[in-house]
Each structure stands twice: as C-alpha cells, then as structure tokens.
N, C-alpha and C positions, 0 to 999 in steps of 0.2 A: 308550238309556234303558232301565232295568229297572223294571218294575211288579211290586210284590208285593201280592197281595190277601190281607188278613188280618193284623192287628197282634197276633197271639198271640206266644207265646214263640219259636216256630220262625221265623215270618216276620220278627220284629224282629231275631232273632240273625242270620239270613241278610242282612238289610238292613245291619246293622252291619258284618259281614265284607266285604260287597260295597262298601260306602261306603269302607272302609279301603283298597280297591283303586283308589280314585278313580273308581268307577263312579257314574253318575247314577241314583240310586235313589229311587223314590217308593213309599210304603206307603199302600194304600187300606184304610180301616177303616169298615165300615158303621155301627158304633155310635158314639155321641157320646163315651162314656168308654171309653178303652182298658182291656181286662181285665174289663169288666163287661157283662153278668152273667158270673160265673165258673161253670164247669160241672164242674170236677174237684176231687178231694180235695186234690191237691197234695202227695202224699207222695213224697219223693225219697231215694234212697240217696246215700251220700257220693261216688258216682261223679260227681256234679255238680261236685265240687271239681276234677276234672280238666278241666273245661270253663270254668267261671267261679268266682270266689270270691264267694259270696253274703254280702252285708252282714247282720249279725244282725238288723237292723230288719225284714228280710223274712220272718223265721221266727216262727211261733206258738210252736213248741216243738221240742225234739229228743227222739227216741224211741229207747230202747235195746233194747226187746223186743217180741215179738208172741206172743199166745196163740191157739192153734188149738183151738177148742172143738168136740169131736166130738158127733155126734147123741146119743150115750149119756152125754154130759156129762163124758167124760174130757177132760183138758186137756194139750196139749203146749205148753210155753213155750220159745221159742227166743230167745236173746240175739243181737242183731245184732253182726257183727264190727266194724262202725262205726255210730255213731248215724245214724238216718234223720231227715230234716228234714220238718216240716210247714210248708208255705209259706203266707204271706199271699198268696193266689193273685192277687188283683187288683193288689196293690202290686208283686208280682214281675213281672207282665206290663208294668206301667207303667215299672218299672225297666229292663226290656229295651228298651222303646220309647225311653226317654230315652237309653240307650246308643247306639241306632241314630241318633237325631237328632244327638247329639254327634259321632258319626263322620261326619256329613254327609248322612244320608238325610233325605228330606222325609216328613212324616206328614200325611195328610189324613183327619181323622175325619168322621163323619156323611156319608161318601161311598161310595156303592155302586159297585163296579166293573161296567162293562158292556163289551161288545166295542168300542164306539165309543171307550172310554177308552184303548184300546190303540193308537190310530192312530200315536202318536209313540213307541211302545215297540218295541224290538227283541227284548226278552226279557220273558216273563211267568212269574211264579211264583204258583201257587195254594197258599196256606197258610191257606185259609179254611174249614178244618174238615171234618167228615164229610159235610156237604151242600154240598160245594164247588161254587160257581158256575163256577169256572174248569174244573173237571173235567167238569161237565155241558155247558158251552158248547163245550169243545174235544173232546168225545166220548171222554173217558177211560172206563175200565171203572168201573161202579158198585160200591161196596163194600157188603158185608153189615154190619149194625150191631147192637150191643147197645143195649137200653134201660138207662139208668143213672140212676135217680132217687136223690136224696140230700137229706137234711135236716140242718140245724144244730139241735141240741137242748140243752136243759138236761140235763146228765148228769154227775154226779160220777164221776171216774175216777182211776186211779193212773198215768196217763201211759204206758200200754201199749196197743198196738193189739190189738184182738180181731177174729178172723174166725171165721165159723161155716159150715163146709163143709156143703153140702146145702141151703143157703138161696140160691136163685138159682144163677147160675153162679159167683159170688164175692160175698161180703158183707163189710162192714167196720164197725167202730166205731173211729173215729180221734180221739184227743184233740186238742182245739184249745187250750183252757185247762183248768185243774183242774176246772172245773165245766161245761164245754161240750164236745160232741163232734160230729163229722160221722158220720152213719149212712147207709149206702147199700148198693146191690147192683147186680149185673149180671144181666140176664135177656134171653132172646130175646123173651118176650112176658109179658103180665100183670104187669108190674113194679110198677105202683102197688099192686095187691092184695098182692103178695109183700112189698113194703116195709111196708105196714100190718100184715101178720101178723108181720113181723120186729120192728117197734116194739112190738107187743103182747107178743111173747116177751120183750123187754127191759124190759117194764113202763114204757115211755115213753108218756106220755099226749099227746093232741092239744095240750093246753095247754102242753106242754114244747117244742113245735116253735117255733123262733125264725125260721127261714127255710127255704124250699124252693129247691133249685137242682138241678143235675144236667142231663142231656141224653142225647144219643146218642153212642156210642163205636164207632169203626170196628173191624172184625175183620180182622186181618192176612190179606192174600191173597198167597201166595208168587209168583203169576204176574202180578201187576199191573204194567203199564207206567206209569212215572212221568215219562217224557220223550217228547214229540212235538216234534221239531225244537227250537225255542227256547222251548217251553212246558214247565214243570216243575211237579210236585206235591210238597208237603213236609208233614211232620208228619201230623196226623190226615187231611188230604186225601189223603195217600198210604198211609194205613193203617199207619204206622210205630209200632205200638202193641203191647204185650205182651197176648196173648189171655187170659192167666191172670188178670191183675189190672187190665187196662186202663190201665196206666201207659205214658206215652209222651213225657213231657217231655224226658228225657235222650236218647231215641232221635231225637226231632225236632231237637234241637240238634246231635247228631252228624251227622245227615243234612244240616243246614244248613251245617256245616263242609265236607262233601264237595261240596255244591252250589256253594258259593262257589269252591272250587278248580276244579270242572269248568267253570264259566262263564269263569273266568280263563284256563284252559288249552284250552278247547274240547273237553274229554274227555267220556266217556259217564257220565252221572249214574246211570243205572239200575245200571250195574256198580259204580260207586264206593260208593254207600251200601250195596249188598248185601255188599260185601267187609267192611264194618264191622259190619253189623247182621243180615244175613240168617239166619245159623245160629241165633243166639239167638232171634230172632223166630219162626223156623220151629219150633224146639223148644218154645217157649211155646205155639204153636198146637197142636202134637201132644199136649202135656200137657193142654191145655184139652179137646181132643176126647176124650181118655181119661177125664178126670175128669167130663166131662159125663154119662157113662153109669154113674157110680158110684151104688150104692145105699147107704143108711145103714150097713149092715153092712160094706161095703167101706171107708167112711170110718173106722168104729170100728177096724177091723183095721189100716188103714194108720197111724193115729195111734199105736196100740200099737207097731207096728214102729219108727216114728221116735222113740219114747221110748228106744230102745236108744242107748247112748252113742255108738257109731260113727256112726249115722245122724244123731243130733242134732248131733254135732260137725261132720259134713259140712255141715249146714244153717248152723250158726253160723259156720263159717270161710269161707263163700262168700256171695255175694249174688245176688239174682234177676236183675240185669242180665246177668250172664254165666252163665246156666244151663248152657251148654255145658262149663263148667269142672268141673262136678261131677255132672251127671245120669247120666253113664255109669258113675260109680263106685258108684251106689246098688245095683245088682244084685250087685256084688262083695261088699259087706258083707251084703246080704240078698237072696239069689237068689229068694226067694218073691215079691218084687215083680213078677217077670216074668209072673206069672199075670194081672196087670192089662192086659197087652198084648191080651187078648181084647176089651177095650173100645175099642181103637184102630181106628177106621174112617175 
C-alpha cells in the first residue's frame, strides 16, 4: 500500500500515475476541501500541455505578455512565445484529485497523517508542502523558506502581468479577470510591511482587497535528499520550486512522473528527478542569489540592456521553465552582463 500525504497537484498526480500501475494508493488530506485554502498565484507556462491537457474551465485567463517595471519607471515588455495560463487554483487541484480517484486511488479528506497511519503502508510519499509533516517525522533536511503574502484586489488591468524588480525578492500583479488581480511578493522577512508598501505604490486601497491568501514557499536546496528507503518527498515538500519566481506546479508534476516510474522499477528517485529538473532549478537559484544583491541602479541598467532587440528576442523565444536553454547565450549578445557575477555569492 502507498500512502500519499497531501492532496495538492503533485500528490494527486503521483496518486493517479501509481493507481494506473494497479498500486493500492491512499491520499491523506488534512483539510476538508481539497485545494482550499489556495496559496499560490497559479501562473503556468504552456509546458503544462506536455504533461496534461487542461480543460478551459480551469483557467481564469491566458496571458500573452509581461511588463518588467524598473525602479526608474522604464518598462520592458516581453511577449511570451506561448500564452501563459492563470489557473483557477482550487478547481485545478480538485480536478487533479478527481483524476486520481477515477484512476483508482482513495482520497481521505479531513484526515491528518500520523506515523501510526503508516502501519499498513509499504511506501510513504510526503507531498504535504513546505512544512511537511512527513519530512519532519522522517528526519529529512529542513528547507529554507520565502514569505509569500498575496491578495486578490479590485484592479482594472489590460491582461498583462506586471513585475517590479527591487520590491521584495520578486513581486507580481497578475490579472485574474478584467477588473481583478492577484498582487503579491516574495521576501525573506517583513513581507507584510513590504506588501502594504507595494499596494500603496499601486494606489490600491484597503477597501479594494477582496481576499488575502499566500503562505510560505520553499527555496530550492541543491543538496537535499528526497528519498530515505521507501519514503519520498515531492513538490514543495522537496523544494522542487524555481527560486526566482516561486513557480513549482510543473516541476512538481514532472517529479511525480519520475517518482511513479521509480516506485514501479525500484530505481533511485533522487537521481531520476534531478536528471529532469536539477540544472534549471539550480540556475534559477543562482540567478536569484545574484539578483538578491542588486541595487536599483543595477535593475535600471539591466532593463536597458534587455531592451536591445537581441536580448529581448532571446527572452521572447524561450520560457522560464528551461532557463538552461538560453541563459548562457546572454553574455554572447551582451558581454557587459558578466559584471553582475560580482553579486553571485
């Protein structure tokens, strides 16, 4: 029997794949309602189409461009090579749970996993987020975390994502409907104060706030062990998240594919998911560590550089999931970016 703790997208997808192998799978979810409360923005690149085909009913909108707003108010607009999707986050997770159940997995909601729950299980998968009970109970390494507060606000928009370098570690204004947006940021500390300042900068009033959500986001650790014998960590519990933007839905689902194969074949999961994800997650971490030390003048200069046709085109023809495909080309077009290596620590 396989016990999966956490009915998020990664845990449910792993359950579906394992159930299709005729494995006896049970998902344990502490909350009464799967997918609630939601804590992430739910922006996906079209790479999700290589994993599953999303029904249109699960999407708030499709986004074709992003604006990067420099501290000096210069703007770099980048058109995505393929539209990005903004998920109806709760409905998406419920959809993944339904797929798992239809494949033969059992789902137990309002049920907290405890070590005694595992008595009849030969395999345990912790897909229970950054504060993973499985990781803590089984003595896995603790992950460092970002604070990631977010609010849904009344906000007229033109269906373009905005980000503001220099506000927290990463900040966003993501359209949901034509008159509402999700506004949030990543920070190591003082995130509530930073978010309030961000909202004031955007002229968003307290009365415009419709909902508060968000939470904590794990920071990728290149050295983390995610398998101890027949216990595995997956998704946020494993830190399989891009350190630049905190995106991890696609990474968690790719890791779930590898986990299902490894359980079926008895192979090494730590090696398998790293073959698919490590290089890009590592590069995102290094980019984050570099940008963390940027001053406003550095951001202003960098955005001027990326307004050049060659660098803008490089961004537009690639996507952030596969940063390894283009990051090494940047110095070829603009050698002066190498000066920012001084910030890499």
